[in-house]
N, C-alpha and C positions, 0 to 999 in steps of 0.2 A: 584447444587447437590440435592436439594429438588425436583426440577422438575424430575430429572433423578430417584429418589427414587419413585416418584408416576407412573413413567413409562408410561404415557398417551399421553401427548401433548408436543410439542415443544422440542422434544428429540434432533433432530440435532442442533436446536438453543442452546440447554442447553450446549451440548457438545462443541459447538463452543465458547460460552461465557466462560466456564470453561477453556478450553484450552487458550483462550486470557488471562484469569487472571493468570493461571500457566505460560504463556510466559512472561507476565509483571513482575511476581514476580522472574523470572529467572529458573523456574523448568521446563526446557526444555523436559526432558523425559516424564513428566507428561502431557505437553502441545501436544507432538508428539502421546500420546495415545489417547487423547481426540480429537484431530484433526482428527485422523484417524478413530475414531468412528463417527464423524460428517460428513466426506466426502461421505459416501455411502448414507447418508440421505438426500443429495442434495448439489451439487456441485456449490455453490454460488461463485461469484468472491471473497467474503469477506473470505470465507472458504479456497478457493484455495490460496489467498494471504497469510492468516496466515499459511498454511501448507508450503508454499514456505519460509516463514520467519523462521519457525522453521528448515526446511532442511536447510537452509543457516547457522543457528546457529549451526547445527550439522555437518556442512561441507559436506552435501550430495547435491553436486552441480548439479548433473544431476536430481535428484528429485526436488530441488528448482527451476530449468530452466524450467522443465515440468510444475510445478505449476504455475508459474509466467506466461507462455505461455497460460495456459488454463484459466487463470483469465482474461488476455487480449483478449482472444478469445470471451470471453462472453462479456466484457465490455473493450473497448479501453480506457475509462476514468479511469481506475485503475492507476493513476499516480505513486502511490509508487511501484505498480508491475513493471512497466516499468523501473523504476529508479533501483530496485533492480535487475531485470533482467540483467540490464547493469554491475551491479556489479559482478554478477555471471559470465557473459561473460568475464569480464574483469579478473577475477580470473582464467577462463579457457583459457586466452590469446587469445580470440576470438575478436580481437580489432575492427574490422569493425562493427560486430554484435553488440559489447558493444557500440560503438559510436551511431549506430542506436538507441538501447534502451534509452540511456541518452538522445538522443536528442527527442525521443518520449514522455519520462518523462518530460523533459523542456517544451516542446510545451504543454503538458497536465496541467503542473502546472500554466503556463502562462495563459491558458483558464480558470482554476480554479480561480485564482486571479481575472480576469476580470469579470467572474460571479458573485462572491462574492462582488466586488466593486458596481456592478449593483444592487444586493440585498440590500446592505447598503443603496444606494440612494433612492430605493423603500421604504425601512423601515422608513428611515428619513423623506420622503414626505408623507407616508401613515399614516392611522388611527392607534391609540394606545397611551397609556400612555408613558409620558417621560421615566419613570423607565423600562417599558416594552420595549420601543425602544432601550434603552440603553443597556438593557441585550443582546437582539438580535444582535446588532451591536458589542458588545464586542465578542460574540462568533464568528461572521464572522472576525473581526480583526483578533482573535487568529488564526483562520483557515488560514488567509491571510499570517501572519507572518511565520507559519509553512511550508506553500506552498512556499513562497520565499526563506526560507532556503533551502528546497530541490531542488527547481529550481536551485538556486546558486551553490548547491553541483553537480547537473547533469552538468551546465556548465562548472565547474572546472574539472570534471572528462572527459569530451570531450576534453578541453584544453590540460589535462595532457596526455591523450592517443595520441593526434595528435602530441605531443611533441616527442614521442618516435621513434626510427627509424623503418621505415617501419610500420607505424601504420595501413596502409591499406592492410597489410597481415593477412590472416585468416579471 
């Protein structure tokens, strides 16, 4: 808010971070207002992901779908955008597209997990203090645990859709 009051630097980022804070505090209307102010100042994958998350919470499925698609068009490594896009498509009963999105999310989370494990190995064998290494490793391990949960959710969602009668329709 202070950056916005100053009105000169990092305005798009300030709106984004304030929107993120509003979102995490459950103030979805304020998050929508700020993310809408951030988007014209730079459509980064993070802004589009947050905008889609807000739209999803507001049950604006078409807007959520467009934002997740736009985030993925910029960065296919937006694992959360792929998984949430799958949820939106499932809510719209677009089963085939939902499966594709969940599978993209699963593959993306698998890659994230593998990359972070490689980083942990490099940290452990590289230079640095034991305390510094432990802190970095712990950060990566938390991210791996979250990615594993998200990957498992994507796998379960694919399995649930495939158990439906005619899951390949639409």
